[in-house]
Biopython code that builds the backbone (N, CA, C, O; Angstrom):
import numpy as np
from Bio.PDB.StructureBuilder import StructureBuilder

atoms = [
    (1, "MET", "N", (0.689, -1.125, -0.165)),
    (1, "MET", "CA", (-0.083, 0.028, 0.163)),
    (1, "MET", "C", (0.960, 1.282, -0.184)),
    (1, "MET", "O", (2.159, 1.219, 0.089)),
    (2, "PRO", "N", (0.433, 2.243, -0.721)),
    (2, "PRO", "CA", (1.535, 3.267, -0.990)),
    (2, "PRO", "C", (1.351, 4.352, 0.290)),
    (2, "PRO", "O", (0.259, 4.514, 0.837)),
    (3, "HIS", "N", (2.384, 4.960, 0.628)),
    (3, "HIS", "CA", (2.567, 5.694, 1.670)),
    (3, "HIS", "C", (1.615, 7.026, 1.259)),
    (3, "HIS", "O", (1.407, 7.259, 0.068)),
    (4, "SER", "N", (1.052, 7.880, 2.307)),
    (4, "SER", "CA", (0.459, 9.052, 2.032)),
    (4, "SER", "C", (1.253, 10.211, 2.822)),
    (4, "SER", "O", (1.612, 10.170, 3.998)),
    (5, "PHE", "N", (1.449, 11.303, 1.849)),
    (5, "PHE", "CA", (2.124, 12.487, 2.607)),
    (5, "PHE", "C", (1.544, 13.680, 2.199)),
    (5, "PHE", "O", (2.076, 14.609, 1.591)),
    (6, "GLY", "N", (0.260, 13.549, 2.642)),
    (6, "GLY", "CA", (-0.780, 14.869, 2.214)),
    (6, "GLY", "C", (-0.576, 16.099, 3.361)),
    (6, "GLY", "O", (-0.106, 15.908, 4.483)),
    (7, "TYR", "N", (-0.914, 17.061, 2.969)),
    (7, "TYR", "CA", (-1.054, 18.255, 4.047)),
    (7, "TYR", "C", (-1.188, 18.088, 5.400)),
    (7, "TYR", "O", (-0.516, 18.549, 6.322)),
    (8, "ARG", "N", (-2.529, 17.080, 5.395)),
    (8, "ARG", "CA", (-2.746, 16.834, 6.835)),
    (8, "ARG", "C", (-2.625, 15.600, 7.311)),
    (8, "ARG", "O", (-3.301, 15.197, 8.258)),
    (9, "ALA", "N", (-1.578, 14.750, 6.574)),
    (9, "ALA", "CA", (-1.282, 13.457, 6.972)),
    (9, "ALA", "C", (-0.583, 13.312, 8.426)),
    (9, "ALA", "O", (0.331, 14.085, 8.713)),
    (10, "ARG", "N", (-0.965, 12.431, 9.246)),
    (10, "ARG", "CA", (-0.687, 12.112, 10.482)),
    (10, "ARG", "C", (-1.109, 13.090, 11.602)),
    (10, "ARG", "O", (-0.428, 13.354, 12.592)),
    (11, "THR", "N", (-2.376, 13.610, 11.295)),
    (11, "THR", "CA", (-2.931, 14.581, 12.402)),
    (11, "THR", "C", (-4.179, 14.219, 13.124)),
    (11, "THR", "O", (-4.779, 15.007, 13.855)),
    (12, "ARG", "N", (-4.584, 12.867, 12.866)),
    (12, "ARG", "CA", (-5.883, 12.188, 13.604)),
    (12, "ARG", "C", (-6.094, 12.619, 14.744)),
    (12, "ARG", "O", (-7.133, 13.255, 14.917)),
    (13, "HIS", "N", (-5.137, 12.397, 15.919)),
    (13, "HIS", "CA", (-5.010, 12.557, 17.034)),
    (13, "HIS", "C", (-4.842, 14.186, 17.485)),
    (13, "HIS", "O", (-5.504, 14.736, 18.364)),
    (14, "LEU", "N", (-3.703, 14.861, 16.592)),
    (14, "LEU", "CA", (-3.237, 16.263, 16.689)),
    (14, "LEU", "C", (-4.578, 17.026, 16.763)),
    (14, "LEU", "O", (-4.949, 17.536, 17.821)),
    (15, "PHE", "N", (-5.205, 17.087, 15.773)),
    (15, "PHE", "CA", (-6.206, 17.900, 15.558)),
    (15, "PHE", "C", (-7.814, 17.443, 16.105)),
    (15, "PHE", "O", (-8.796, 18.039, 15.663)),
    (16, "ALA", "N", (-7.913, 16.589, 16.871)),
    (16, "ALA", "CA", (-8.881, 16.082, 17.339)),
    (16, "ALA", "C", (-9.490, 16.837, 18.303)),
    (16, "ALA", "O", (-8.687, 17.595, 18.847)),
    (17, "ARG", "N", (-10.563, 16.911, 18.702)),
    (17, "ARG", "CA", (-11.323, 17.700, 19.303)),
    (17, "ARG", "C", (-11.583, 17.153, 20.805)),
    (17, "ARG", "O", (-12.086, 16.030, 20.775)),
    (18, "PRO", "N", (-11.404, 17.578, 21.904)),
    (18, "PRO", "CA", (-11.237, 16.894, 23.398)),
    (18, "PRO", "C", (-12.805, 16.198, 23.621)),
    (18, "PRO", "O", (-13.848, 16.530, 23.059)),
    (19, "ASN", "N", (-12.628, 15.307, 24.461)),
    (19, "ASN", "CA", (-14.099, 14.597, 24.568)),
    (19, "ASN", "C", (-15.038, 15.550, 25.026)),
    (19, "ASN", "O", (-14.588, 16.426, 25.764)),
    (20, "LYS", "N", (-16.376, 15.578, 24.721)),
    (20, "LYS", "CA", (-17.659, 16.181, 24.821)),
    (20, "LYS", "C", (-17.290, 17.934, 24.676)),
    (20, "LYS", "O", (-17.844, 18.822, 25.324)),
    (21, "LYS", "N", (-16.202, 18.115, 23.637)),
    (21, "LYS", "CA", (-16.103, 19.440, 23.384)),
    (21, "LYS", "C", (-16.173, 19.566, 21.931)),
    (21, "LYS", "O", (-15.471, 20.463, 21.464)),
    (22, "HIS", "N", (-16.944, 18.785, 21.009)),
    (22, "HIS", "CA", (-17.320, 18.954, 19.622)),
    (22, "HIS", "C", (-17.863, 20.037, 19.035)),
    (22, "HIS", "O", (-18.225, 20.910, 19.824)),
    (23, "GLY", "N", (-18.029, 20.245, 17.897)),
    (23, "GLY", "CA", (-18.587, 21.674, 17.274)),
    (23, "GLY", "C", (-17.577, 22.594, 17.466)),
    (23, "GLY", "O", (-16.430, 22.352, 17.843)),
    (24, "LEU", "N", (-18.107, 23.762, 17.162)),
    (24, "LEU", "CA", (-17.747, 25.348, 17.064)),
    (24, "LEU", "C", (-17.230, 25.518, 18.435)),
    (24, "LEU", "O", (-17.388, 24.644, 19.287)),
    (25, "GLN", "N", (-16.588, 26.677, 18.674)),
    (25, "GLN", "CA", (-16.288, 27.310, 19.606)),
    (25, "GLN", "C", (-17.233, 28.161, 19.941)),
    (25, "GLN", "O", (-18.107, 28.489, 19.138)),
    (26, "THR", "N", (-17.159, 28.714, 21.418)),
    (26, "THR", "CA", (-18.063, 29.520, 21.899)),
    (26, "THR", "C", (-18.174, 31.030, 21.344)),
    (26, "THR", "O", (-17.221, 31.309, 20.615)),
    (27, "PRO", "N", (-19.063, 32.020, 21.506)),
    (27, "PRO", "CA", (-18.678, 33.226, 20.855)),
    (27, "PRO", "C", (-17.896, 34.020, 21.736)),
    (27, "PRO", "O", (-17.293, 34.991, 21.279)),
    (28, "SER", "N", (-17.827, 33.723, 22.975)),
    (28, "SER", "CA", (-16.404, 34.441, 23.977)),
    (28, "SER", "C", (-15.198, 34.425, 23.416)),
    (28, "SER", "O", (-14.314, 35.263, 23.597)),
    (29, "LYS", "N", (-15.138, 33.254, 22.573)),
    (29, "LYS", "CA", (-13.569, 32.931, 21.958)),
    (29, "LYS", "C", (-13.360, 33.942, 20.766)),
    (29, "LYS", "O", (-12.284, 34.496, 20.544)),
    (30, "ALA", "N", (-14.594, 34.135, 19.969)),
    (30, "ALA", "CA", (-14.396, 34.901, 18.801)),
    (30, "ALA", "C", (-14.477, 36.517, 19.508)),
    (30, "ALA", "O", (-14.397, 37.379, 18.632)),
    (31, "MET", "N", (-14.568, 36.870, 20.404)),
    (31, "MET", "CA", (-14.596, 38.164, 20.962)),
    (31, "MET", "C", (-13.480, 38.693, 21.639)),
    (31, "MET", "O", (-13.449, 39.769, 22.236)),
    (32, "THR", "N", (-12.516, 37.834, 21.508)),
    (32, "THR", "CA", (-11.278, 38.074, 22.548)),
    (32, "THR", "C", (-10.352, 39.035, 21.487)),
    (32, "THR", "O", (-10.008, 38.817, 20.325)),
    (33, "VAL", "N", (-10.118, 40.098, 22.314)),
    (33, "VAL", "CA", (-9.170, 41.247, 21.685)),
    (33, "VAL", "C", (-7.716, 40.807, 21.667)),
    (33, "VAL", "O", (-7.149, 40.451, 22.700)),
    (34, "TYR", "N", (-7.236, 40.831, 20.709)),
    (34, "TYR", "CA", (-5.568, 40.831, 20.318)),
    (34, "TYR", "C", (-4.954, 42.081, 20.110)),
    (34, "TYR", "O", (-5.442, 42.836, 19.270)),
    (35, "HIS", "N", (-3.972, 42.405, 20.738)),
    (35, "HIS", "CA", (-3.030, 43.585, 20.412)),
    (35, "HIS", "C", (-1.793, 43.096, 19.966)),
    (35, "HIS", "O", (-1.390, 41.980, 20.295)),
    (36, "MET", "N", (-1.075, 43.963, 19.136)),
    (36, "MET", "CA", (0.358, 43.605, 18.565)),
    (36, "MET", "C", (1.493, 43.732, 19.809)),
    (36, "MET", "O", (1.641, 44.612, 20.657)),
    (37, "GLY", "N", (2.081, 42.733, 19.611)),
    (37, "GLY", "CA", (3.208, 42.371, 20.856)),
    (37, "GLY", "C", (2.808, 41.508, 21.827)),
    (37, "GLY", "O", (3.555, 41.030, 22.680)),
    (38, "ASP", "N", (1.029, 41.191, 21.654)),
    (38, "ASP", "CA", (0.625, 39.884, 22.672)),
    (38, "ASP", "C", (1.443, 38.545, 22.371)),
    (38, "ASP", "O", (2.023, 38.334, 21.306)),
    (39, "LEU", "N", (1.412, 37.764, 23.344)),
    (39, "LEU", "CA", (2.124, 36.292, 23.256)),
    (39, "LEU", "C", (0.943, 35.655, 23.039)),
    (39, "LEU", "O", (-0.101, 35.931, 23.630)),
    (40, "VAL", "N", (1.106, 34.580, 21.983)),
    (40, "VAL", "CA", (-0.135, 33.633, 21.850)),
    (40, "VAL", "C", (0.252, 32.348, 21.673)),
    (40, "VAL", "O", (1.438, 32.184, 21.387)),
    (41, "ASP", "N", (-0.439, 31.397, 21.770)),
    (41, "ASP", "CA", (-0.274, 30.053, 21.500)),
    (41, "ASP", "C", (-1.127, 29.655, 20.546)),
    (41, "ASP", "O", (-2.334, 29.900, 20.530)),
    (42, "ILE", "N", (-0.352, 28.875, 19.530)),
    (42, "ILE", "CA", (-0.957, 28.230, 18.442)),
    (42, "ILE", "C", (-1.491, 26.622, 18.606)),
    (42, "ILE", "O", (-0.976, 25.505, 18.640)),
    (43, "VAL", "N", (-2.558, 27.087, 18.670)),
    (43, "VAL", "CA", (-3.353, 25.583, 19.042)),
    (43, "VAL", "C", (-4.441, 25.546, 17.996)),
    (43, "VAL", "O", (-5.420, 26.290, 18.051)),
    (44, "THR", "N", (-4.222, 24.572, 16.949)),
    (44, "THR", "CA", (-5.440, 24.283, 15.952)),
    (44, "THR", "C", (-6.434, 23.648, 16.382)),
    (44, "THR", "O", (-6.325, 22.628, 17.062)),
    (45, "ASP", "N", (-7.772, 24.288, 15.964)),
    (45, "ASP", "CA", (-8.998, 23.698, 15.952)),
    (45, "ASP", "C", (-9.304, 22.996, 15.016)),
    (45, "ASP", "O", (-9.165, 23.589, 13.947)),
    (46, "GLY", "N", (-9.703, 21.872, 14.917)),
    (46, "GLY", "CA", (-9.978, 20.796, 13.965)),
    (46, "GLY", "C", (-11.264, 21.169, 13.524)),
    (46, "GLY", "O", (-11.382, 21.181, 12.299)),
    (47, "ALA", "N", (-12.177, 21.451, 14.125)),
    (47, "ALA", "CA", (-13.467, 21.938, 13.800)),
    (47, "ALA", "C", (-13.630, 22.889, 12.548)),
    (47, "ALA", "O", (-14.294, 22.664, 11.536)),
    (48, "VAL", "N", (-12.819, 24.082, 12.870)),
    (48, "VAL", "CA", (-12.563, 25.030, 11.637)),
    (48, "VAL", "C", (-11.305, 24.877, 10.656)),
    (48, "VAL", "O", (-10.119, 24.938, 10.980)),
    (49, "HIS", "N", (-11.845, 24.662, 9.377)),
    (49, "HIS", "CA", (-10.752, 24.391, 8.364)),
    (49, "HIS", "C", (-9.996, 25.794, 7.743)),
    (49, "HIS", "O", (-8.815, 25.794, 7.395)),
    (50, "LYS", "N", (-10.776, 26.836, 7.676)),
    (50, "LYS", "CA", (-10.296, 28.013, 7.366)),
    (50, "LYS", "C", (-9.041, 28.502, 8.085)),
    (50, "LYS", "O", (-9.043, 28.453, 9.315)),
    (51, "GLY", "N", (-8.085, 28.920, 7.509)),
    (51, "GLY", "CA", (-7.008, 29.833, 8.272)),
    (51, "GLY", "C", (-6.382, 28.909, 9.235)),
    (51, "GLY", "O", (-6.030, 29.351, 10.329)),
    (52, "MET", "N", (-6.219, 27.743, 8.953)),
    (52, "MET", "CA", (-5.459, 26.550, 9.544)),
    (52, "MET", "C", (-4.116, 26.707, 9.468)),
    (52, "MET", "O", (-3.629, 26.915, 8.357)),
    (53, "PRO", "N", (-3.308, 26.642, 10.572)),
    (53, "PRO", "CA", (-1.841, 26.390, 10.463)),
    (53, "PRO", "C", (-1.400, 25.083, 9.880)),
    (53, "PRO", "O", (-2.199, 24.147, 9.847)),
    (54, "TYR", "N", (-0.191, 24.955, 9.422)),
    (54, "TYR", "CA", (0.445, 23.647, 9.153)),
    (54, "TYR", "C", (0.547, 22.906, 10.577)),
    (54, "TYR", "O", (0.504, 23.521, 11.642)),
    (55, "LYS", "N", (0.681, 21.566, 10.473)),
    (55, "LYS", "CA", (0.841, 21.083, 11.665)),
    (55, "LYS", "C", (2.156, 20.965, 12.583)),
    (55, "LYS", "O", (2.105, 20.557, 13.743)),
    (56, "VAL", "N", (3.267, 21.341, 11.979)),
    (56, "VAL", "CA", (4.322, 22.076, 12.527)),
    (56, "VAL", "C", (4.383, 22.734, 13.773)),
    (56, "VAL", "O", (5.007, 22.578, 14.823)),
    (57, "TYR", "N", (3.162, 23.871, 13.134)),
    (57, "TYR", "CA", (3.207, 25.029, 14.258)),
    (57, "TYR", "C", (2.043, 24.756, 15.480)),
    (57, "TYR", "O", (1.702, 25.547, 16.360)),
    (58, "HIS", "N", (1.709, 23.817, 15.316)),
    (58, "HIS", "CA", (0.614, 23.422, 16.457)),
    (58, "HIS", "C", (1.383, 23.199, 17.727)),
    (58, "HIS", "O", (2.141, 22.233, 17.806)),
    (59, "GLY", "N", (1.220, 24.096, 18.796)),
    (59, "GLY", "CA", (1.630, 24.246, 20.130)),
    (59, "GLY", "C", (2.681, 25.066, 20.548)),
    (59, "GLY", "O", (3.261, 25.089, 21.634)),
    (60, "LYS", "N", (2.895, 25.914, 19.273)),
    (60, "LYS", "CA", (4.248, 26.823, 19.287)),
    (60, "LYS", "C", (3.662, 28.010, 20.014)),
    (60, "LYS", "O", (2.435, 28.085, 20.070)),
    (61, "THR", "N", (4.431, 28.978, 20.596)),
    (61, "THR", "CA", (4.372, 30.361, 21.079)),
    (61, "THR", "C", (4.747, 31.446, 20.279)),
    (61, "THR", "O", (5.883, 31.385, 19.808)),
    (62, "GLY", "N", (4.170, 32.270, 20.055)),
    (62, "GLY", "CA", (4.439, 33.622, 19.136)),
    (62, "GLY", "C", (4.186, 34.944, 19.591)),
    (62, "GLY", "O", (3.559, 35.151, 20.630)),
    (63, "ARG", "N", (4.671, 35.912, 18.820)),
    (63, "ARG", "CA", (4.239, 37.104, 19.159)),
    (63, "ARG", "C", (3.233, 37.698, 17.908)),
    (63, "ARG", "O", (3.308, 37.271, 16.756)),
    (64, "ILE", "N", (2.398, 38.629, 18.294)),
    (64, "ILE", "CA", (1.310, 39.020, 17.439)),
    (64, "ILE", "C", (2.231, 40.097, 16.609)),
    (64, "ILE", "O", (3.021, 40.650, 17.374)),
    (65, "PHE", "N", (2.342, 40.540, 15.256)),
    (65, "PHE", "CA", (2.982, 41.431, 14.606)),
    (65, "PHE", "C", (1.837, 42.229, 13.637)),
    (65, "PHE", "O", (2.009, 43.305, 13.066)),
    (66, "SER", "N", (0.683, 41.427, 13.623)),
    (66, "SER", "CA", (-0.374, 42.140, 12.806)),
    (66, "SER", "C", (-1.708, 41.797, 13.008)),
    (66, "SER", "O", (-1.943, 40.596, 12.880)),
    (67, "VAL", "N", (-2.738, 42.591, 13.316)),
    (67, "VAL", "CA", (-4.173, 42.217, 13.458)),
    (67, "VAL", "C", (-5.045, 42.678, 12.434)),
    (67, "VAL", "O", (-5.286, 43.879, 12.311)),
    (68, "CYS", "N", (-5.612, 41.675, 11.575)),
    (68, "CYS", "CA", (-6.266, 42.087, 10.298)),
    (68, "CYS", "C", (-7.632, 41.400, 10.619)),
    (68, "CYS", "O", (-7.703, 40.548, 11.504)),
    (69, "PRO", "N", (-8.825, 41.824, 9.810)),
    (69, "PRO", "CA", (-10.268, 41.365, 10.102)),
    (69, "PRO", "C", (-10.163, 40.044, 9.954)),
    (69, "PRO", "O", (-10.550, 39.350, 10.894)),
    (70, "ARG", "N", (-9.707, 39.497, 8.942)),
    (70, "ARG", "CA", (-9.755, 37.900, 8.883)),
    (70, "ARG", "C", (-8.608, 36.963, 9.502)),
    (70, "ARG", "O", (-8.692, 35.735, 9.480)),
    (71, "GLY", "N", (-7.692, 37.560, 9.973)),
    (71, "GLY", "CA", (-6.523, 36.646, 10.301)),
    (71, "GLY", "C", (-5.677, 37.515, 11.361)),
    (71, "GLY", "O", (-5.912, 38.717, 11.479)),
    (72, "ILE", "N", (-4.759, 36.920, 12.073)),
    (72, "ILE", "CA", (-4.058, 37.743, 12.906)),
    (72, "ILE", "C", (-2.635, 37.050, 12.781)),
    (72, "ILE", "O", (-2.495, 35.835, 12.922)),
    (73, "GLY", "N", (-1.439, 38.045, 12.466)),
    (73, "GLY", "CA", (-0.187, 37.602, 12.119)),
    (73, "GLY", "C", (0.639, 37.330, 13.554)),
    (73, "GLY", "O", (0.662, 37.924, 14.633)),
    (74, "VAL", "N", (1.156, 36.402, 13.145)),
    (74, "VAL", "CA", (2.096, 35.775, 14.477)),
    (74, "VAL", "C", (3.332, 35.161, 13.957)),
    (74, "VAL", "O", (3.463, 34.217, 13.177)),
    (75, "GLU", "N", (4.331, 35.991, 14.629)),
    (75, "GLU", "CA", (5.865, 35.598, 14.411)),
    (75, "GLU", "C", (6.550, 34.715, 15.313)),
    (75, "GLU", "O", (6.877, 35.078, 16.443)),
    (76, "ILE", "N", (6.824, 33.350, 14.769)),
    (76, "ILE", "CA", (7.460, 32.663, 15.875)),
    (76, "ILE", "C", (8.843, 32.251, 15.178)),
    (76, "ILE", "O", (9.158, 32.530, 14.021)),
    (77, "ASN", "N", (9.646, 31.494, 16.159)),
    (77, "ASN", "CA", (11.081, 30.875, 15.850)),
    (77, "ASN", "C", (10.815, 29.529, 15.504)),
    (77, "ASN", "O", (10.049, 28.826, 16.162)),
    (78, "LYS", "N", (11.504, 29.090, 14.357)),
    (78, "LYS", "CA", (11.352, 27.687, 13.693)),
    (78, "LYS", "C", (12.854, 27.156, 13.717)),
    (78, "LYS", "O", (13.649, 27.918, 13.167)),
    (79, "ARG", "N", (13.264, 26.256, 14.132)),
    (79, "ARG", "CA", (14.596, 25.795, 13.800)),
    (79, "ARG", "C", (14.553, 24.834, 12.353)),
    (79, "ARG", "O", (13.763, 23.947, 12.030)),
    (80, "VAL", "N", (15.654, 25.357, 11.691)),
    (80, "VAL", "CA", (15.524, 24.809, 10.228)),
    (80, "VAL", "C", (16.960, 24.410, 10.233)),
    (80, "VAL", "O", (17.773, 25.334, 10.248)),
    (81, "ARG", "N", (17.383, 23.248, 10.223)),
    (81, "ARG", "CA", (18.764, 22.699, 10.396)),
    (81, "ARG", "C", (19.544, 22.951, 11.380)),
    (81, "ARG", "O", (19.478, 22.186, 12.342)),
    (82, "HIS", "N", (20.402, 23.972, 11.416)),
    (82, "HIS", "CA", (21.506, 24.551, 11.911)),
    (82, "HIS", "C", (20.924, 26.001, 12.750)),
    (82, "HIS", "O", (21.503, 26.545, 13.690)),
    (83, "ARG", "N", (20.158, 26.258, 12.377)),
    (83, "ARG", "CA", (19.754, 27.839, 12.738)),
    (83, "ARG", "C", (18.410, 27.963, 13.289)),
    (83, "ARG", "O", (17.723, 26.954, 13.448)),
    (84, "ILE", "N", (17.910, 29.326, 13.645)),
    (84, "ILE", "CA", (16.577, 29.509, 13.949)),
    (84, "ILE", "C", (16.095, 30.547, 13.306)),
    (84, "ILE", "O", (16.645, 31.636, 13.468)),
    (85, "MET", "N", (14.868, 30.412, 12.368)),
    (85, "MET", "CA", (14.664, 31.257, 11.623)),
    (85, "MET", "C", (13.457, 31.895, 12.012)),
    (85, "MET", "O", (12.653, 31.120, 12.530)),
    (86, "LYS", "N", (13.025, 33.285, 11.901)),
    (86, "LYS", "CA", (11.691, 33.946, 12.007)),
    (86, "LYS", "C", (10.762, 33.577, 11.226)),
    (86, "LYS", "O", (11.037, 33.878, 10.064)),
    (87, "LYS", "N", (9.661, 32.996, 11.351)),
    (87, "LYS", "CA", (8.470, 32.927, 10.336)),
    (87, "LYS", "C", (7.386, 33.685, 10.709)),
    (87, "LYS", "O", (7.249, 34.038, 11.880)),
    (88, "ARG", "N", (6.468, 34.024, 9.706)),
    (88, "ARG", "CA", (5.396, 35.070, 9.914)),
    (88, "ARG", "C", (4.426, 34.170, 9.162)),
    (88, "ARG", "O", (4.461, 33.700, 8.025)),
    (89, "LEU", "N", (3.357, 34.060, 10.377)),
    (89, "LEU", "CA", (2.239, 33.250, 9.793)),
    (89, "LEU", "C", (0.790, 34.116, 9.794)),
    (89, "LEU", "O", (0.743, 35.016, 10.632)),
    (90, "TYR", "N", (-0.201, 33.963, 9.077)),
    (90, "TYR", "CA", (-1.292, 34.657, 9.131)),
    (90, "TYR", "C", (-2.419, 33.462, 9.568)),
    (90, "TYR", "O", (-2.733, 32.476, 8.902)),
    (91, "ILE", "N", (-2.867, 33.822, 10.752)),
    (91, "ILE", "CA", (-3.866, 32.459, 11.341)),
    (91, "ILE", "C", (-5.227, 33.194, 11.951)),
    (91, "ILE", "O", (-5.264, 34.217, 12.634)),
    (92, "ARG", "N", (-6.257, 32.425, 11.531)),
    (92, "ARG", "CA", (-7.481, 32.933, 11.855)),
    (92, "ARG", "C", (-7.435, 32.830, 13.571)),
    (92, "ARG", "O", (-6.562, 32.213, 14.181)),
    (93, "HIS", "N", (-8.410, 33.467, 14.118)),
    (93, "HIS", "CA", (-8.535, 33.631, 15.500)),
    (93, "HIS", "C", (-8.944, 32.368, 16.287)),
    (93, "HIS", "O", (-8.641, 32.144, 17.459)),
    (94, "GLU", "N", (-9.590, 31.668, 15.574)),
    (94, "GLU", "CA", (-10.015, 30.315, 16.062)),
    (94, "GLU", "C", (-8.968, 29.257, 16.513)),
    (94, "GLU", "O", (-9.207, 28.303, 17.253)),
    (95, "HIS", "N", (-7.602, 29.619, 15.872)),
    (95, "HIS", "CA", (-6.652, 28.531, 16.259)),
    (95, "HIS", "C", (-5.381, 29.251, 17.179)),
    (95, "HIS", "O", (-4.311, 28.654, 17.298)),
    (96, "ILE", "N", (-5.565, 30.318, 17.685)),
    (96, "ILE", "CA", (-4.892, 30.922, 18.734)),
    (96, "ILE", "C", (-5.406, 31.128, 19.940)),
    (96, "ILE", "O", (-6.636, 31.145, 19.974)),
    (97, "ARG", "N", (-4.791, 31.304, 21.030)),
    (97, "ARG", "CA", (-5.338, 31.749, 22.363)),
    (97, "ARG", "C", (-4.209, 32.427, 22.906)),
    (97, "ARG", "O", (-3.051, 32.228, 22.539)),
    (98, "LYS", "N", (-4.623, 33.356, 23.922)),
    (98, "LYS", "CA", (-3.459, 34.000, 24.588)),
    (98, "LYS", "C", (-2.713, 33.105, 25.468)),
    (98, "LYS", "O", (-3.168, 32.138, 26.079)),
    (99, "SER", "N", (-1.209, 33.648, 25.457)),
    (99, "SER", "CA", (-0.397, 32.491, 26.111)),
    (99, "SER", "C", (-0.295, 32.862, 27.596)),
    (99, "SER", "O", (-0.471, 34.028, 27.948)),
    (100, "ASN", "N", (-0.001, 31.848, 28.506)),
    (100, "ASN", "CA", (0.399, 32.123, 29.868)),
    (100, "ASN", "C", (1.762, 32.139, 30.278)),
    (100, "ASN", "O", (2.079, 32.189, 31.466)),
    (101, "CYS", "N", (2.680, 32.095, 29.227)),
    (101, "CYS", "CA", (4.021, 31.561, 29.595)),
    (101, "CYS", "C", (4.913, 32.666, 30.252)),
    (101, "CYS", "O", (6.017, 32.438, 30.747)),
    (102, "ARG", "N", (4.127, 34.248, 30.184)),
    (102, "ARG", "CA", (4.970, 34.864, 30.707)),
    (102, "ARG", "C", (4.374, 35.542, 32.253)),
    (102, "ARG", "O", (4.894, 36.467, 32.879)),
    (103, "GLU", "N", (3.349, 34.900, 32.558)),
    (103, "GLU", "CA", (2.651, 34.951, 34.197)),
    (103, "GLU", "C", (3.465, 34.647, 35.259)),
    (103, "GLU", "O", (3.346, 35.218, 36.344)),
    (104, "ALA", "N", (4.388, 33.687, 35.012)),
    (104, "ALA", "CA", (5.366, 33.253, 36.099)),
    (104, "ALA", "C", (6.343, 34.251, 36.296)),
    (104, "ALA", "O", (6.548, 34.607, 37.457)),
    (105, "PHE", "N", (6.981, 34.766, 35.381)),
    (105, "PHE", "CA", (7.810, 35.816, 35.378)),
    (105, "PHE", "C", (7.428, 36.967, 35.829)),
    (105, "PHE", "O", (8.211, 37.588, 36.547)),
    (106, "LEU", "N", (5.958, 37.597, 35.470)),
    (106, "LEU", "CA", (5.573, 38.867, 36.194)),
    (106, "LEU", "C", (5.141, 38.703, 37.378)),
    (106, "LEU", "O", (4.990, 39.733, 38.035)),
    (107, "ARG", "N", (4.814, 37.403, 38.016)),
    (107, "ARG", "CA", (4.557, 37.166, 39.437)),
    (107, "ARG", "C", (5.628, 37.494, 40.387)),
    (107, "ARG", "O", (5.486, 38.082, 41.459)),
    (108, "ARG", "N", (6.886, 36.979, 39.792)),
    (108, "ARG", "CA", (8.213, 36.830, 40.442)),
    (108, "ARG", "C", (8.591, 38.401, 40.486)),
    (108, "ARG", "O", (9.176, 38.801, 41.493)),
    (109, "LEU", "N", (8.285, 39.326, 39.435)),
    (109, "LEU", "CA", (8.645, 40.887, 39.609)),
    (109, "LEU", "C", (7.797, 41.474, 40.593)),
    (109, "LEU", "O", (8.032, 42.637, 40.921)),
    (110, "LYS", "N", (6.638, 40.719, 41.234)),
    (110, "LYS", "CA", (6.282, 41.773, 42.450)),
    (110, "LYS", "C", (6.740, 41.685, 43.568)),
    (110, "LYS", "O", (6.431, 42.508, 44.429)),
]
sb = StructureBuilder()
sb.init_structure("model")
sb.init_model(0)
sb.init_chain("A")
sb.init_seg("    ")
for serial, (resi, resn, name, xyz) in enumerate(atoms, 1):
    if name == "N":
        sb.init_residue(resn, " ", resi, " ")
    sb.init_atom(name, np.array(xyz, "f"), 0.0, 1.0, " ", f" {name:<3s}", serial, name[0])
structure = sb.get_structure()
């Protein structure tokens, strides 16, 4: 049997929705306000196919560089062989969430 190397190959569990959380997201998720410079996590929602990032970027954290009506520009660091490159992605709001990665640092400052 030939091997498949499609765009969404081997994403059966990666893009699967959690148990009892199937269907579209709540409206409050769509109402989240994002600003330039915010840190966001890329968490792909398998229920929404538009504006879905490639599977390599799932779980990565980046900084917002652009906010547009249909998508949010996120800049991340990606390791390519022996160097780290800046990658700029335009992702719909369904596939990102505000990151908590800086909260522990900010708590230590107090």
